[in-house]
NUFI-978361 format. One line per field, with one value per residue (C-alpha): x, y, z; residue number from 1; residue in one letter. Coordinates in Angstrom, 3 decimals. Example, Ala and Ser with C-alpha at 12.3 -4.5 7.8 and 13.67 -1.06 7.14 Angstrom:
# residues 2
c1 (12.300:13.670)
c2 (-4.500:-1.060)
c3 (7.800:7.140)
i (1:2)
aa (A:S)
END
This chain:
# residues 225
c1 (0.000:1.177:0.616:-2.925:-3.726:-3.076:-6.612:-8.506:-11.805:-14.399:-17.590:-20.016:-22.109:-25.820:-25.926:-23.489:-21.301:-21.150:-18.113:-14.802:-14.239:-13.804:-10.753:-11.493:-9.579:-11.680:-14.890:-13.761:-12.695:-16.060:-17.988:-15.826:-16.352:-20.120:-19.778:-17.644:-19.785:-16.934:-18.467:-18.411:-19.018:-15.934:-15.924:-12.992:-11.960:-12.043:-9.031:-8.768:-7.794:-4.479:-4.737:-4.819:-7.177:-9.847:-8.916:-9.597:-8.781:-6.153:-2.419:-0.852:2.832:5.043:6.753:8.407:7.354:3.688:1.290:-0.404:-2.952:-1.764:-4.589:-4.475:-6.360:-9.651:-9.270:-12.270:-13.130:-13.347:-16.273:-18.185:-18.073:-20.557:-21.927:-25.422:-26.947:-28.971:-30.818:-33.460:-35.791:-39.001:-41.726:-43.795:-47.025:-46.036:-45.321:-48.633:-47.105:-44.842:-45.806:-47.514:-44.522:-42.222:-44.212:-43.055:-39.539:-38.423:-34.672:-33.646:-29.946:-29.322:-30.853:-32.893:-34.718:-31.521:-31.824:-29.004:-28.236:-24.898:-22.834:-22.177:-19.465:-20.955:-19.227:-20.933:-18.694:-19.392:-17.026:-14.396:-11.347:-8.953:-5.906:-5.075:-3.165:-6.112:-8.229:-10.717:-13.731:-13.729:-13.441:-16.479:-18.356:-17.857:-18.707:-21.982:-23.679:-22.209:-24.946:-23.826:-20.668:-19.690:-21.652:-25.400:-26.233:-29.721:-30.456:-29.723:-26.110:-23.432:-25.624:-23.633:-24.984:-22.572:-19.038:-16.371:-12.962:-10.516:-6.928:-4.153:-0.518:1.208:0.946:-0.367:-1.438:1.340:3.288:2.801:5.600:5.758:8.377:9.222:9.570:7.456:4.165:2.683:-0.754:-1.864:-0.966:2.125:4.231:6.960:10.046:13.430:11.944:10.135:11.671:14.147:12.891:9.261:6.968:3.364:3.372:3.406:4.050:1.029:-0.224:-3.001:-3.817:-2.476:-4.709:-8.492:-10.417:-8.737:-10.662:-9.491:-6.708:-5.069:-4.121:-2.507:1.213:3.588:2.824:3.089:-0.098:-0.746:-1.194)
c2 (0.000:3.549:6.999:7.050:4.294:6.483:7.212:8.702:7.003:8.887:7.661:10.503:9.537:10.040:8.789:8.268:5.176:2.584:0.550:0.480:2.101:-0.484:-1.053:-0.428:-3.508:-5.657:-4.161:-4.814:-8.372:-9.164:-7.687:-9.627:-12.814:-12.287:-11.913:-15.058:-17.132:-17.440:-15.477:-18.381:-17.537:-18.488:-18.391:-17.236:-20.789:-22.084:-22.071:-19.164:-19.854:-18.437:-14.740:-13.575:-16.146:-13.494:-10.919:-7.268:-4.213:-3.057:-3.628:-5.996:-5.951:-8.008:-6.549:-8.759:-11.695:-10.809:-9.872:-6.568:-4.465:-1.023:0.739:3.091:2.709:4.651:8.374:10.117:13.784:15.421:13.987:13.988:10.715:9.376:6.139:4.815:1.627:-1.053:-3.853:-6.537:-7.722:-9.755:-7.623:-9.494:-8.268:-9.960:-13.375:-14.589:-14.435:-17.368:-20.888:-22.892:-25.190:-22.158:-20.621:-22.952:-21.549:-18.447:-17.910:-14.262:-14.995:-17.322:-18.552:-16.651:-14.666:-13.499:-9.889:-7.443:-3.720:-3.058:0.080:1.086:3.513:5.968:8.679:11.438:11.544:13.454:11.394:8.633:8.649:5.913:6.197:3.263:2.055:0.657:0.639:3.454:2.212:-1.401:-0.063:2.174:-0.665:-2.923:-0.147:0.632:-2.113:-0.982:1.161:1.176:0.744:-0.250:-2.181:-2.404:-1.318:-2.780:-0.098:2.656:3.389:4.044:4.819:5.957:8.793:8.168:7.127:9.060:8.017:10.574:10.419:11.898:12.718:10.512:7.049:7.495:3.886:2.747:5.920:9.667:12.202:15.062:17.632:15.382:12.185:9.331:8.805:5.313:5.083:1.488:-1.543:-3.299:-6.247:-5.425:-6.153:-4.840:-3.568:-0.682:2.688:4.181:7.308:6.263:8.353:8.182:4.519:2.138:-1.604:-3.824:-7.375:-7.925:-8.374:-6.602:-8.509:-8.897:-10.153:-8.042:-9.776:-13.366:-14.736:-16.596:-13.213:-11.935:-11.084:-8.483:-5.265:-1.490:0.610:4.329:6.420)
c3 (0.000:-0.774:0.726:-0.714:1.797:4.844:6.054:8.963:9.828:11.876:13.522:14.290:17.312:17.965:21.557:24.478:24.288:27.087:28.094:26.229:22.842:20.051:17.862:14.187:13.023:15.376:13.963:10.399:11.187:12.763:9.820:7.346:9.367:9.046:5.263:5.009:7.382:9.898:12.790:15.244:18.902:20.943:24.740:26.845:27.772:24.181:21.878:19.427:15.786:14.594:13.828:10.206:8.671:8.040:5.411:6.178:3.995:6.515:6.144:8.698:9.601:11.900:14.922:17.518:15.262:15.912:13.109:14.022:12.062:10.975:12.768:15.743:18.983:19.121:19.784:21.331:21.173:24.603:26.511:29.754:31.658:34.170:35.611:34.983:36.347:34.661:36.370:36.356:39.102:39.082:40.632:43.227:41.655:38.388:39.919:38.497:35.018:35.879:34.847:37.599:38.109:38.548:41.406:44.172:44.664:42.773:42.974:42.659:43.144:40.193:36.965:34.412:37.115:38.807:40.003:39.347:39.555:37.846:37.127:33.533:32.415:29.909:27.853:25.904:22.824:19.622:17.452:17.526:15.217:14.046:11.757:9.498:6.478:4.576:1.440:1.933:-0.081:1.221:4.787:4.325:2.649:5.692:8.154:6.388:8.408:11.766:13.320:16.966:19.057:22.585:25.187:25.844:22.320:22.639:25.239:22.713:23.635:21.019:18.010:14.961:12.807:9.915:8.986:7.111:5.745:4.379:3.214:5.355:4.517:7.110:8.617:12.179:12.652:15.060:15.772:15.377:15.188:17.694:18.767:21.748:19.687:18.334:20.192:20.512:18.839:19.523:21.671:20.314:21.552:24.054:21.945:20.822:17.524:19.218:18.236:20.676:22.400:22.051:24.292:25.512:26.545:29.492:29.824:30.156:29.645:27.136:23.451:20.371:17.903:17.856:19.671:22.364:25.180:24.582:26.871:23.943:22.505:25.719:25.802:27.204:25.413:25.413:25.336:24.773:27.898)
i (1:2:3:4:5:6:7:8:9:10:11:12:13:14:15:16:17:18:19:20:21:22:23:24:25:26:27:28:29:30:31:32:33:34:35:36:37:38:39:40:41:42:43:44:45:46:47:48:49:50:51:52:53:54:55:56:57:58:59:60:61:62:63:64:65:66:67:68:69:70:71:72:73:74:75:76:77:78:79:80:81:82:83:84:85:86:87:88:89:90:91:92:93:94:95:96:97:98:99:100:101:102:103:104:105:106:107:108:109:110:111:112:113:114:115:116:117:118:119:120:121:122:123:124:125:126:127:128:129:130:131:132:133:134:135:136:137:138:139:140:141:142:143:144:145:146:147:148:149:150:151:152:153:154:155:156:157:158:159:160:161:162:163:164:165:166:167:168:169:170:171:172:173:174:175:176:177:178:179:180:181:182:183:184:185:186:187:188:189:190:191:192:193:194:195:196:197:198:199:200:201:202:203:204:205:206:207:208:209:210:211:212:213:214:215:216:217:218:219:220:221:222:223:224:225)
aa (M:N:R:D:S:Y:I:K:V:T:A:Y:M:L:S:P:I:A:G:E:L:P:F:L:D:A:L:L:E:Y:E:M:A:L:H:E:G:K:A:V:K:I:R:R:W:E:R:M:P:E:Y:G:E:I:H:I:P:V:L:R:R:R:I:G:D:V:L:V:P:C:C:S:A:P:I:A:A:S:S:T:E:Y:V:E:R:F:G:K:R:L:S:V:E:R:A:G:L:L:A:D:K:S:R:T:V:V:S:M:S:S:G:Y:L:K:A:Y:H:L:P:L:R:V:R:N:I:S:K:I:V:W:F:A:V:A:E:R:K:P:V:L:S:L:L:R:S:V:H:S:L:G:H:N:R:G:M:G:Y:G:R:V:A:H:W:E:A:E:R:V:D:E:D:F:S:W:F:A:S:S:P:A:G:L:V:L:M:R:P:L:P:W:C:A:E:L:P:S:G:L:I:G:W:R:R:D:F:G:A:V:Q:P:P:M:W:H:P:D:R:Y:M:E:R:V:V:P:C)
END
């Protein structure tokens, strides 16, 4: 890919987003898996397939012998942050809606009637930006079916108004230049191939490839801070 493949992708938001901000390469991989019929649900304790089997229109490079997408971490415009709570509880006055055999003992601490009242991190963000080395039109084509982001989307959080992808002059996918030195732009493996004098990072343990939540992807890494 050449300089014409340096792009900036922007999601303009309609509603506050809940939970963590998504990685663009993970979104694209999931959408491509749906198109190819490979979107198989894998639980945390199940083995993950080797990374790279699903093609996405984003360049991948090796660093520290690990294949990593050339796509930055999500960058959010300034936002207000707050905590909301969501819950579920069977109201006593509605117990008559239960089947006869379910009315003897109703467990509110386990099972499908378990009651909960959980905190939810919410951010009021106007837009989210990612930088990537990618094919602009195929990226927009895949994102056309992504209408919401983040957690608890069924409750109306994270609705996307529209997507944009524009060309930029530099590659900001892994690093960005600044007067103080190169700034880290996404999680990368902790290795000797990292540029000397790199700033804006801390050591961590986690994933550098999607899905970012699966333990099979975990390794020593550096993350933006």
